[in-house]
N, C-alpha and C positions, 0 to 999 in steps of 0.2 A: 226649424221654422224659418226664421230670418237670421242670416249669418253676419250681417253688418248694419250699421246705422242708416245708410242710405236706402236700403231695402225697406226698413221700417217707414222712413219718410215717404217713399214712393207708395207703399202699400196703404198708408192713411190718406195720401192724396187722392188715390184712386176712390177712396170713399167720401171725397170732398171734404176732408179735415186737412187744413194746412197746418202742419207741425213745426215748431221752431226746433232748433238744433237741440236745445235742452230737453224739450218734450221727447223727441225721437231718441235721444241718448238714454234717458231714463226708462222709457218704455222698452228699449232694447235690453238694457240691463236687468230689468224686473223680469223680463221673459227668460233670460239667459241663466239667471240666478235663481229662478223660481220663488221669488218674493213678492208679497203683496205690495201695491203701490199706493200711497196716500197722496191724493191730489188735493191741495188747498188752494183757496183764492176766492175773489168775489163771485157773487152769484152771477150766472149767465155768461161766464167766460169760455165755456166749452169743455168743463170737466166730465159732465155725464156724457156729452157727445163724444168725447174721447174713448170711453168704454164701449159706446155702441159702434163707433168706427172700427175699434180693435176687434170687436167681435165679428164684424163683416169681413174685415181684412184677413183675419184667421180662419174664417168660416166655421166659427164655433157658436153654439146657441148663447144667447145672453140671458142670464138669470139675475133679476133685479131685486134687491130688497130695498124698499123706501124706508127710511128711518123717520121716526116721529117721537115726541115725548110720550112715554108711557109704553113703548114697544118693549115686549117681554119675550121670553124663550119660546113660549107656545106659539106665537105668531111668526117668529123668524125661523125656528127650527122644526118643531114638529108638534102635533097633538093627537091624542087618541080619539077615533071616531066612536064616542060613547053610544050614540044611537045605533050604529051598526052592531056593536058589541051586545047591546041589549036585544036587538033583533035576533042575533044568533043565540043568545041565552034562551029566548023564547022558543026558537025552533028546536033547540037541543035540550029543551026542559025535561022531556022524558028520559033521555039518555042520563042526564044529571041525576035525575030522581033514582034511576036504577043504580048508578054508581054509589050514591050516598045511602040508599037503603041496604046495601050490603055491609055497611059499616056496623059495628057492634057497639061503639062508643062515640060521643061527640068529638073527642080528639081525633079518632080514626077518621071520622067524616071530614074533619077539617084538613088532615093530612092528604086524604084522597082528592079533596077539592083543589088543594094547593098544587098537586101534581098535574092538574089540568089547566093551570094558569097560562102556561105557554100558548095554549090553543087560543086564548083571548087577548094575549099581549104579544102579537106577531105581526109580521109585516103587512098582513091582510087588512089590519086595523089601524095602520100608522098612516096619518096624513101628513105627508111631507110638505114642509114650507121652504122658502127659498134656500136657506143655508144647508139643509139636509138634501134638498134636490140637487145642489151643486156637488155634494160629496158622493151621492149614490148614483150620479148620471153614468150611464153606460159609455158615454163618449165626453171628451174634454170639454168644458164650458168656460165662459167669461162670467164670473160673478161680480156684480156691481152692488156694493153697499153704499147706497146714495145718501148724502147728507148725514154722515155718522154723527155729527155735532149736535144734531136735533135729539138724539137718543140720550137716555140717561147714562151717568158714569157706570152704574151697575151693568148695564147691557154691553157697555164698552169693554168691561172687564170679562164678561162672558165670552166675548169674541176671541180672547187671547189664545184659547186652546186651539180653535180652529186656524187662526192665522199662523200659529207657530208649528203645529203638527199636522194640520188638515185632517183632524179626526175629532169626534165628539163623543160623549159618554151619555147613553141613554139608560137609566136605570133598570128598565125591564128588559133591555136587549144586550147591554154591555157597550163596549167601545166600537164604534162604527168609523172606519177609516176610509178616505177618499179612494174610489176606484181609479180616478184620474185627478192629479192635482189640477185644480182650476186656476186660471188667471184671475187673480183678484184685485179689483181696483176700488178703493174706498174714496169718496169725496167728502169735502168739508168746506162750508162758507165761512169757517173761521169765527162762528158765533160764540164758541167757548173753547177754552184750551183743552186739547185732548191729552191723554196721560202719556207719560214717557214710555210705559211699558207697551202702549199700542204703537207709538212711533218707532220704537226700537225694532219691532218686527217688520217694519215696512221701509221701502225706499220712499223718499220724500220728494215732492214735486210741487212747487208753487206756479200756479197758472194765473197770469195777470192779464189785464186787458191788453189786446195787441197794439202794436204801433200802428201809426196811420197807414203806411204802406201795406202792412200785413192785413189790416182790416179791409182795405181797398181791394187786396187780392181775394180775400174771403167773399166780399160782395159781388166781385166779378164772377167768382166761381159759382156761387149759389144763386144769383140773379144776372145771368149773362145778357138778359134782354133789356136791362137798364143801360142807357147810353153812358159812355165813359165820362163826359162832362158832368152830369147829374150824379154819378156815382162818387166821383171825387168831391163834389160839393156836399153831398149827404154825409160822407165819411168825416169830412172836416167839421161839420156841424157837430156831429156825434162826439168827436174828439174834444171840441170846445166845451160841450155840455159836461163832460167828465171832469173838467177843471173847475166847475162850479160847486158850491157846498150844497149838495142835494141829499134829499133822504134816500133816493135810490138812483144811482147813475144808470144811464141806458146800458143794456147788456149787449153782447154781440148778436144774440139772437133777435133782440129788439131792432138792431140795426138792419138785420136781414128783412124782419117784418116791415119795417119803414121803407126799404128798397123796393120791396114787393108792392107795397101801398102806392109808391110813386109810379110804378109801371101800371097798375090798375087804374090810377087817375089820369093816365096818359099825360103826365107832367113832362115837360121838355126842358124846363128850367126850374130851379129852386128860388122862386121869388119869395117876397115876404108873405104874400097871401097863402101859398101853398104851405110855407112853414108854419104860419099861424094855425092853419086848419088841420095839420097833421101832427102837431107836437105830442099829443096824447097817444100816439102810437109808440113814442119813444119813452114818454114819462107818465108815471102811474100815480102821482100825487099832485093835487092842485096847486099846493105850495111851489112844487117844483116847476110845474108848468108856468106859474105866474113869474117865477124868478127867471126862467129861460126866456119867456117873452120880453121881459124888461131888458135883459141882457143882449138878446140877439136881434131883438126887433125894435124896441123903444129907445135904445141908447146903449150905455154900457159897452161891452165888447161889440166891435163892428161886426155886422153880418158879412159873411164871405164874399157876397155879391157886391158889397160896397167897398170892398178893398181894391186898390189898384193891383193890376197883374204884376207878378214879379217873375223874374227869371230864376227859377229854383230847379234847374236841371230837368225842365219839361214837366214840372209839377202840375202846371195849369194848362198844359197843351192837350188838345183833344185828339 
């Protein structure tokens, strides 16, 4: 697929994902070694977007398993379509009656019925969920196991066979091995500690908030219609907000949403009125909004527009 790290960086950039050297390196190694990748970090820093961009870059279908508390095997792997099985039972009732009527004893009838079990526990009645879909797919796929830290520890343990051997055991069918080994990316917002067994099976990547220049490049790429001066001011405000003690710091996706909102409002300057009226695009808790207003508008840390221009290698140049 990709023979060096520069190719990975370029391929992701073509999908509008700006990868750091570390991200590109670990993605390259995971692909070459055939190992799952565990990406941890704050919510909204682009972990899920990395999987989506990788799927597009490699031209592979993306299969996503969204984890949540209480997620179990039947929702993640497979379940039997019992309604369909019952329908087939009704349709084949006469045939079953004939088979059982020829038995001379109850034990013989049970044995004959047991011989027909394969007809009712076969692929035609199996409803594949994301994990099984990824294993039996006729083409290579990217499997995203999103927010694994939201799932229970029991489900995390269930994943170990899939992540190590790319196979799964189905009691009625036996062991199902992957037709093509999927590229697996797990994400975690680090809300709980994951097991060492899971981490041992994966390459590890910590994705943090981007630097100011990196985030500015992201905004320029994703919202090119925003003027350069306003883009710099917006990114600096977001970077300042992340230094505050907030319930939820603004994510990169929220920075992009804010940039798009500024374009829609035809803002040509990030004055205090615009900042006051649009803070809720960035912040989703009232206490955070009030803290930001006190800091950026009413005093505290100076607003970027109130600072004297400095010569920082063209940082403020338009």
